[in-house]
Backbone and ligand atoms as CSV (ligand in chain L), in Angstrom:
chain,resi,resn,atom,element,x,y,z
A,1,MET,N,N,57.211,182.572,69.370
A,1,MET,CA,C,55.894,182.093,68.885
A,1,MET,C,C,55.418,180.979,69.747
A,2,GLU,N,N,54.189,180.947,70.082
A,2,GLU,CA,C,53.675,179.965,70.975
A,2,GLU,C,C,53.287,178.717,70.234
A,3,ARG,N,N,54.179,177.719,70.270
A,3,ARG,CA,C,53.995,176.487,69.466
A,3,ARG,C,C,53.597,176.866,68.092
A,4,GLN,N,N,53.036,175.891,67.379
A,4,GLN,CA,C,52.646,176.172,65.972
A,4,GLN,C,C,51.249,176.652,65.872
A,5,ARG,N,N,50.450,176.230,66.823
A,5,ARG,CA,C,49.023,176.463,66.649
A,5,ARG,C,C,48.606,177.661,67.377
A,6,GLN,N,N,47.874,178.523,66.705
A,6,GLN,CA,C,47.326,179.646,67.377
A,6,GLN,C,C,45.870,179.401,67.623
A,7,ARG,N,N,45.476,179.857,68.766
A,7,ARG,CA,C,44.040,179.716,69.100
A,7,ARG,C,C,43.263,180.804,68.456
A,8,ASP,N,N,41.952,180.510,68.219
A,8,ASP,CA,C,41.012,181.504,67.760
A,8,ASP,C,C,41.476,182.234,66.500
A,9,THR,N,N,41.981,181.484,65.588
A,9,THR,CA,C,42.289,182.126,64.293
A,9,THR,C,C,41.023,182.405,63.593
A,10,LYS,N,N,41.112,183.331,62.601
A,10,LYS,CA,C,39.926,183.787,61.872
A,10,LYS,C,C,39.094,182.641,61.246
A,11,PRO,N,N,39.783,181.771,60.491
A,11,PRO,CA,C,38.986,180.672,59.900
A,11,PRO,C,C,38.335,179.827,60.947
A,12,GLU,N,N,39.008,179.654,62.081
A,12,GLU,CA,C,38.422,178.796,63.124
A,12,GLU,C,C,37.219,179.500,63.745
A,13,LEU,N,N,37.337,180.808,64.001
A,13,LEU,CA,C,36.195,181.490,64.581
A,13,LEU,C,C,34.973,181.464,63.625
A,14,ALA,N,N,35.234,181.617,62.350
A,14,ALA,CA,C,34.168,181.638,61.340
A,14,ALA,C,C,33.453,180.287,61.352
A,15,LEU,N,N,34.262,179.193,61.414
A,15,LEU,CA,C,33.678,177.919,61.365
A,15,LEU,C,C,32.871,177.676,62.641
A,16,ARG,N,N,33.424,178.054,63.778
A,16,ARG,CA,C,32.716,177.889,65.014
A,16,ARG,C,C,31.416,178.605,65.071
A,17,SER,N,N,31.384,179.833,64.545
A,17,SER,CA,C,30.139,180.545,64.667
A,17,SER,C,C,29.090,179.935,63.694
A,18,GLU,N,N,29.569,179.400,62.555
A,18,GLU,CA,C,28.634,178.724,61.623
A,18,GLU,C,C,28.056,177.474,62.263
A,19,LEU,N,N,28.858,176.691,62.925
A,19,LEU,CA,C,28.396,175.505,63.583
A,19,LEU,C,C,27.430,175.777,64.698
A,20,TRP,N,N,27.700,176.867,65.432
A,20,TRP,CA,C,26.896,177.290,66.512
A,20,TRP,C,C,25.502,177.702,65.934
A,21,ARG,N,N,25.545,178.427,64.855
A,21,ARG,CA,C,24.279,178.915,64.230
A,21,ARG,C,C,23.448,177.766,63.785
A,22,ARG,N,N,24.094,176.663,63.417
A,22,ARG,CA,C,23.322,175.457,63.002
A,22,ARG,C,C,22.830,174.622,64.226
A,23,GLY,N,N,23.072,175.087,65.367
A,23,GLY,CA,C,22.561,174.427,66.563
A,23,GLY,C,C,23.526,173.374,67.163
A,24,LEU,N,N,24.731,173.275,66.603
A,24,LEU,CA,C,25.680,172.297,67.114
A,24,LEU,C,C,26.392,172.873,68.345
A,25,ARG,N,N,26.627,172.098,69.312
A,25,ARG,CA,C,27.300,172.578,70.492
A,25,ARG,C,C,28.565,171.698,70.707
A,26,TYR,N,N,29.639,172.422,71.106
A,26,TYR,CA,C,30.956,171.769,71.088
A,26,TYR,C,C,31.843,172.392,72.155
A,27,ARG,N,N,32.986,171.790,72.368
A,27,ARG,CA,C,33.977,172.349,73.237
A,27,ARG,C,C,35.091,172.912,72.332
A,28,VAL,N,N,35.794,173.884,72.860
A,28,VAL,CA,C,36.809,174.525,72.060
A,28,VAL,C,C,38.194,174.233,72.623
A,29,ASP,N,N,39.126,173.830,71.760
A,29,ASP,CA,C,40.535,173.658,72.197
A,29,ASP,C,C,40.628,172.727,73.420
A,30,THR,N,N,40.030,171.585,73.298
A,30,THR,CA,C,39.921,170.734,74.467
A,30,THR,C,C,40.871,169.535,74.298
A,31,GLY,N,N,41.437,169.132,75.415
A,31,GLY,CA,C,42.265,167.924,75.384
A,31,GLY,C,C,41.380,166.671,75.339
A,32,ILE,N,N,41.762,165.723,74.548
A,32,ILE,CA,C,40.988,164.449,74.567
A,32,ILE,C,C,42.042,163.346,74.753
A,33,LEU,N,N,41.559,162.156,75.033
A,33,LEU,CA,C,42.420,161.043,75.387
A,33,LEU,C,C,43.354,161.441,76.506
A,34,GLY,N,N,42.796,161.867,77.591
A,34,GLY,CA,C,43.600,162.213,78.752
A,34,GLY,C,C,44.609,163.301,78.442
A,35,ARG,N,N,44.185,164.326,77.762
A,35,ARG,CA,C,44.912,165.543,77.516
A,35,ARG,C,C,46.086,165.378,76.536
A,36,CYS,N,N,46.401,164.110,76.143
A,36,CYS,CA,C,47.586,163.960,75.301
A,36,CYS,C,C,47.274,164.379,73.879
A,37,ARG,N,N,46.032,164.393,73.556
A,37,ARG,CA,C,45.642,164.918,72.253
A,37,ARG,C,C,44.629,166.011,72.459
A,38,ARG,N,N,44.702,166.996,71.547
A,38,ARG,CA,C,43.707,168.103,71.685
A,38,ARG,C,C,43.208,168.331,70.273
A,39,ALA,N,N,42.051,169.054,70.249
A,39,ALA,CA,C,41.531,169.384,68.911
A,39,ALA,C,C,40.959,170.781,69.102
A,40,ASP,N,N,40.717,171.447,67.979
A,40,ASP,CA,C,40.222,172.796,67.960
A,40,ASP,C,C,38.755,172.843,68.358
A,41,ILE,N,N,37.996,171.917,67.747
A,41,ILE,CA,C,36.537,171.885,68.040
A,41,ILE,C,C,36.221,170.421,68.348
A,42,VAL,N,N,35.628,170.190,69.519
A,42,VAL,CA,C,35.447,168.806,69.989
A,42,VAL,C,C,33.971,168.554,70.254
A,43,PHE,N,N,33.417,167.513,69.656
A,43,PHE,CA,C,32.082,167.052,69.887
A,43,PHE,C,C,32.200,165.815,70.733
A,44,THR,N,N,32.017,165.985,72.020
A,44,THR,CA,C,32.341,164.906,72.971
A,44,THR,C,C,31.454,163.677,72.727
A,45,ARG,N,N,30.154,163.896,72.686
A,45,ARG,CA,C,29.261,162.737,72.660
A,45,ARG,C,C,29.337,161.981,71.354
A,46,SER,N,N,29.461,162.704,70.253
A,46,SER,CA,C,29.556,161.961,68.993
A,46,SER,C,C,30.962,161.627,68.611
A,47,ARG,N,N,31.938,162.060,69.447
A,47,ARG,CA,C,33.319,161.740,69.274
A,47,ARG,C,C,33.835,162.147,67.907
A,48,VAL,N,N,33.600,163.438,67.627
A,48,VAL,CA,C,34.110,164.049,66.386
A,48,VAL,C,C,35.121,165.123,66.821
A,49,ALA,N,N,36.351,164.999,66.297
A,49,ALA,CA,C,37.394,165.973,66.621
A,49,ALA,C,C,37.741,166.759,65.328
A,50,VAL,N,N,37.599,168.063,65.480
A,50,VAL,CA,C,37.855,168.911,64.286
A,50,VAL,C,C,39.161,169.714,64.446
A,51,PHE,N,N,39.959,169.735,63.484
A,51,PHE,CA,C,41.152,170.534,63.451
A,51,PHE,C,C,41.056,171.553,62.316
A,52,VAL,N,N,41.325,172.767,62.544
A,52,VAL,CA,C,41.397,173.747,61.513
A,52,VAL,C,C,42.895,174.009,61.294
A,53,ASP,N,N,43.405,173.556,60.155
A,53,ASP,CA,C,44.858,173.569,59.893
A,53,ASP,C,C,45.234,174.755,59.038
A,54,GLY,N,N,46.188,175.538,59.529
A,54,GLY,CA,C,46.745,176.603,58.729
A,54,GLY,C,C,47.564,176.050,57.533
A,55,CYS,N,N,47.395,176.734,56.392
A,55,CYS,CA,C,48.079,176.228,55.174
A,55,CYS,C,C,49.568,176.129,55.353
A,56,PHE,N,N,50.137,177.150,55.941
A,56,PHE,CA,C,51.610,177.148,56.073
A,56,PHE,C,C,52.100,176.093,57.072
A,57,TRP,N,N,51.554,176.071,58.277
A,57,TRP,CA,C,52.049,175.227,59.350
A,57,TRP,C,C,51.801,173.739,59.047
A,58,HIS,N,N,50.774,173.470,58.299
A,58,HIS,CA,C,50.422,172.078,58.099
A,58,HIS,C,C,50.667,171.554,56.692
A,59,GLY,N,N,51.358,172.367,55.901
A,59,GLY,CA,C,51.818,171.857,54.623
A,59,GLY,C,C,50.721,171.689,53.609
A,60,CYS,N,N,49.805,172.645,53.460
A,60,CYS,CA,C,48.839,172.568,52.438
A,60,CYS,C,C,49.467,172.461,51.075
A,61,GLY,N,N,48.938,171.558,50.252
A,61,GLY,CA,C,49.488,171.317,48.921
A,61,GLY,C,C,49.309,172.569,47.973
A,62,ASP,N,N,48.319,173.392,48.290
A,62,ASP,CA,C,48.087,174.549,47.449
A,62,ASP,C,C,48.829,175.783,47.895
A,63,HIS,N,N,48.905,175.986,49.200
A,63,HIS,CA,C,49.434,177.241,49.694
A,63,HIS,C,C,50.701,177.082,50.622
A,64,GLY,N,N,51.054,175.843,50.920
A,64,GLY,CA,C,52.203,175.644,51.803
A,64,GLY,C,C,53.494,175.891,51.011
A,65,SER,N,N,54.344,176.806,51.491
A,65,SER,CA,C,55.636,176.991,50.827
A,65,SER,C,C,56.662,177.338,51.886
A,66,LEU,N,N,57.843,177.043,51.615
A,66,LEU,CA,C,58.937,177.243,52.570
A,66,LEU,C,C,59.465,178.705,52.517
A,67,PRO,N,N,59.765,179.304,53.640
A,67,PRO,CA,C,60.315,180.625,53.674
A,67,PRO,C,C,61.685,180.516,53.004
A,68,LYS,N,N,62.187,181.648,52.469
A,68,LYS,CA,C,63.375,181.652,51.696
A,68,LYS,C,C,64.627,181.426,52.562
A,69,SER,N,N,64.561,181.993,53.793
A,69,SER,CA,C,65.709,181.760,54.658
A,69,SER,C,C,65.527,180.542,55.512
A,70,ASN,N,N,66.616,179.898,55.851
A,70,ASN,CA,C,66.551,178.721,56.753
A,70,ASN,C,C,65.658,177.623,56.167
A,71,ARG,N,N,65.763,177.425,54.864
A,71,ARG,CA,C,64.832,176.465,54.199
A,71,ARG,C,C,64.893,175.060,54.822
A,72,GLU,N,N,66.146,174.657,55.102
A,72,GLU,CA,C,66.380,173.316,55.590
A,72,GLU,C,C,65.620,173.115,56.939
A,73,TRP,N,N,65.869,174.105,57.808
A,73,TRP,CA,C,65.256,174.011,59.128
A,73,TRP,C,C,63.697,174.040,58.999
A,74,TRP,N,N,63.213,174.917,58.168
A,74,TRP,CA,C,61.771,175.001,58.036
A,74,TRP,C,C,61.205,173.675,57.451
A,75,GLY,N,N,61.993,173.127,56.507
A,75,GLY,CA,C,61.504,171.885,55.891
A,75,GLY,C,C,61.363,170.776,56.915
A,76,MET,N,N,62.332,170.693,57.825
A,76,MET,CA,C,62.235,169.668,58.875
A,76,MET,C,C,61.162,169.969,59.843
A,77,LYS,N,N,61.021,171.242,60.181
A,77,LYS,CA,C,60.044,171.699,61.170
A,77,LYS,C,C,58.622,171.388,60.616
A,78,LEU,N,N,58.355,171.711,59.386
A,78,LEU,CA,C,57.030,171.516,58.819
A,78,LEU,C,C,56.736,170.076,58.594
A,79,ALA,N,N,57.794,169.326,58.193
A,79,ALA,CA,C,57.587,167.916,58.002
A,79,ALA,C,C,57.201,167.247,59.361
A,80,ALA,N,N,57.833,167.759,60.414
A,80,ALA,CA,C,57.505,167.240,61.693
A,80,ALA,C,C,56.063,167.545,62.091
A,81,ASN,N,N,55.624,168.687,61.726
A,81,ASN,CA,C,54.217,169.027,61.986
A,81,ASN,C,C,53.233,168.062,61.300
A,82,VAL,N,N,53.546,167.824,59.997
A,82,VAL,CA,C,52.714,166.945,59.255
A,82,VAL,C,C,52.721,165.502,59.842
A,83,ALA,N,N,53.893,165.096,60.290
A,83,ALA,CA,C,53.954,163.788,60.895
A,83,ALA,C,C,53.174,163.727,62.207
A,84,ARG,N,N,53.237,164.853,62.950
A,84,ARG,CA,C,52.442,164.887,64.189
A,84,ARG,C,C,50.998,164.852,63.950
A,85,ASP,N,N,50.587,165.576,62.921
A,85,ASP,CA,C,49.127,165.510,62.533
A,85,ASP,C,C,48.730,164.064,62.233
A,86,ALA,N,N,49.565,163.373,61.496
A,86,ALA,CA,C,49.205,162.021,61.121
A,86,ALA,C,C,49.113,161.111,62.366
A,87,ALA,N,N,50.050,161.322,63.277
A,87,ALA,CA,C,50.067,160.542,64.531
A,87,ALA,C,C,48.786,160.843,65.347
A,88,ALA,N,N,48.357,162.097,65.406
A,88,ALA,CA,C,47.209,162.469,66.148
A,88,ALA,C,C,46.010,161.805,65.518
A,89,ASN,N,N,45.950,161.811,64.182
A,89,ASN,CA,C,44.814,161.166,63.490
A,89,ASN,C,C,44.756,159.711,63.914
A,90,ASP,N,N,45.900,159.059,63.863
A,90,ASP,CA,C,45.931,157.623,64.181
A,90,ASP,C,C,45.478,157.354,65.595
A,91,ASP,N,N,46.038,158.135,66.504
A,91,ASP,CA,C,45.631,157.880,67.918
A,91,ASP,C,C,44.181,158.082,68.142
A,92,LEU,N,N,43.645,159.143,67.574
A,92,LEU,CA,C,42.223,159.463,67.794
A,92,LEU,C,C,41.373,158.430,67.115
A,93,SER,N,N,41.695,158.019,65.897
A,93,SER,CA,C,40.775,157.102,65.260
A,93,SER,C,C,40.851,155.722,65.901
A,94,ARG,N,N,42.038,155.366,66.435
A,94,ARG,CA,C,42.109,154.082,67.130
A,94,ARG,C,C,41.223,154.149,68.369
A,95,ALA,N,N,41.040,155.296,68.996
A,95,ALA,CA,C,40.213,155.449,70.206
A,95,ALA,C,C,38.741,155.644,69.845
A,96,GLY,N,N,38.408,155.553,68.583
A,96,GLY,CA,C,37.003,155.644,68.187
A,96,GLY,C,C,36.530,157.011,67.831
A,97,TRP,N,N,37.445,157.966,67.616
A,97,TRP,CA,C,37.070,159.310,67.266
A,97,TRP,C,C,37.089,159.394,65.714
A,98,LEU,N,N,36.215,160.265,65.229
A,98,LEU,CA,C,36.301,160.636,63.856
A,98,LEU,C,C,37.084,161.969,63.749
A,99,VAL,N,N,38.130,161.985,63.002
A,99,VAL,CA,C,38.938,163.192,62.866
A,99,VAL,C,C,38.563,163.908,61.544
A,100,ILE,N,N,38.235,165.175,61.656
A,100,ILE,CA,C,37.958,165.951,60.473
A,100,ILE,C,C,38.972,167.114,60.486
A,101,ARG,N,N,39.746,167.212,59.403
A,101,ARG,CA,C,40.662,168.289,59.259
A,101,ARG,C,C,40.224,169.221,58.170
A,102,VAL,N,N,40.164,170.489,58.539
A,102,VAL,CA,C,39.705,171.518,57.671
A,102,VAL,C,C,40.845,172.471,57.363
A,103,TRP,N,N,41.125,172.667,56.087
A,103,TRP,CA,C,42.189,173.673,55.780
A,103,TRP,C,C,41.654,175.113,55.964
A,104,GLU,N,N,42.469,175.997,56.371
A,104,GLU,CA,C,41.996,177.367,56.580
A,104,GLU,C,C,41.499,177.995,55.269
A,105,HIS,N,N,41.861,177.434,54.094
A,105,HIS,CA,C,41.404,178.035,52.891
A,105,HIS,C,C,40.040,177.467,52.404
A,106,GLU,N,N,39.549,176.416,53.128
A,106,GLU,CA,C,38.277,175.820,52.662
A,106,GLU,C,C,37.106,176.762,53.034
A,107,SER,N,N,36.032,176.626,52.283
A,107,SER,CA,C,34.851,177.389,52.557
A,107,SER,C,C,34.223,176.949,53.844
A,108,VAL,N,N,33.808,177.899,54.644
A,108,VAL,CA,C,33.203,177.635,55.896
A,108,VAL,C,C,31.912,176.783,55.717
A,109,THR,N,N,31.202,177.064,54.660
A,109,THR,CA,C,29.953,176.336,54.483
A,109,THR,C,C,30.156,174.873,54.236
A,110,SER,N,N,31.144,174.556,53.321
A,110,SER,CA,C,31.304,173.152,53.002
A,110,SER,C,C,31.952,172.426,54.192
A,111,ALA,N,N,32.810,173.063,54.904
A,111,ALA,CA,C,33.370,172.459,56.082
A,111,ALA,C,C,32.317,172.199,57.165
A,112,ALA,N,N,31.413,173.185,57.335
A,112,ALA,CA,C,30.349,173.023,58.317
A,112,ALA,C,C,29.371,171.942,57.907
A,113,ASP,N,N,29.169,171.828,56.593
A,113,ASP,CA,C,28.271,170.810,56.044
A,113,ASP,C,C,28.842,169.426,56.490
A,114,ALA,N,N,30.105,169.196,56.203
A,114,ALA,CA,C,30.756,167.901,56.484
A,114,ALA,C,C,30.714,167.576,57.974
A,115,ILE,N,N,30.988,168.609,58.753
A,115,ILE,CA,C,31.031,168.401,60.248
A,115,ILE,C,C,29.651,168.160,60.780
A,116,GLU,N,N,28.667,168.958,60.275
A,116,GLU,CA,C,27.317,168.731,60.769
A,116,GLU,C,C,26.827,167.327,60.430
A,117,ALA,N,N,27.056,166.874,59.209
A,117,ALA,CA,C,26.610,165.528,58.801
A,117,ALA,C,C,27.242,164.481,59.661
A,118,ALA,N,N,28.534,164.582,59.916
A,118,ALA,CA,C,29.269,163.611,60.758
A,118,ALA,C,C,28.730,163.581,62.144
A,119,VAL,N,N,28.571,164.799,62.765
A,119,VAL,CA,C,28.115,164.843,64.156
A,119,VAL,C,C,26.694,164.251,64.284
A,120,ARG,N,N,25.804,164.654,63.333
A,120,ARG,CA,C,24.479,164.196,63.455
A,120,ARG,C,C,24.353,162.701,63.249
A,121,SER,N,N,25.147,162.192,62.323
A,121,SER,CA,C,24.951,160.772,62.030
A,121,SER,C,C,25.663,159.899,63.147
A,122,ARG,N,N,26.609,160.451,63.890
A,122,ARG,CA,C,27.257,159.707,64.957
A,122,ARG,C,C,26.618,159.916,66.291
A,123,SER,N,N,25.728,160.853,66.350
A,123,SER,CA,C,25.151,161.152,67.630
A,123,SER,C,C,24.091,160.109,68.010
A,124,SER,N,N,24.216,159.504,69.198
A,124,SER,CA,C,23.278,158.481,69.572
A,124,SER,C,C,22.073,159.099,70.301
A,125,ARG,N,N,22.169,160.314,70.622
A,125,ARG,CA,C,21.088,160.993,71.361
A,125,ARG,C,C,20.016,161.505,70.348
A,126,SER,N,N,18.828,161.724,70.869
A,126,SER,CA,C,17.778,162.231,70.041
A,126,SER,C,C,17.998,163.722,69.695
A,127,ASP,N,N,18.660,164.376,70.621
A,127,ASP,CA,C,18.991,165.757,70.367
A,127,ASP,C,C,20.450,165.822,69.926
A,128,PRO,N,N,20.652,165.981,68.622
A,128,PRO,CA,C,22.005,165.955,68.104
A,128,PRO,C,C,22.788,167.138,68.433
A,129,GLY,N,N,22.236,168.210,68.867
A,129,GLY,CA,C,22.998,169.345,69.216
A,129,GLY,C,C,23.645,169.212,70.559
A,130,ASN,N,N,23.232,168.210,71.274
A,130,ASN,CA,C,23.658,168.072,72.612
A,130,ASN,C,C,24.994,167.302,72.733
A,131,VAL,N,N,26.037,167.983,73.180
A,131,VAL,CA,C,27.315,167.246,73.352
A,131,VAL,C,C,27.401,166.923,74.778
L,1,ZN,ZN,ZN,45.693,176.107,51.579
């Protein structure tokens, strides 16, 4: 398996196309802070970093559950993922980024609403769609 994060997952694609439809322009799976951090959807100018988190890999409180075999290993592995997410949040917000994490189970519309509001309010340009 290629790391934990898969590119172009279905929830991510749905969210991207909704954002695009609303006239927002972004970069996909881009490294930020000198490549040491990356995000799924990146609004460079307004400094908004969006992550679409899978319920299993990121320990969703509603849908995250440990596989029956190798529970101990999985427990450590998933706890490490959650810790890494928290560290990424810290690094990015210290650098002036707004981090938005969307669970894969969230509705595309409400996620897009939150992202659109954040991007538009943080955009210093007259054309908010311009990253
Ligand atoms: Zn979930």
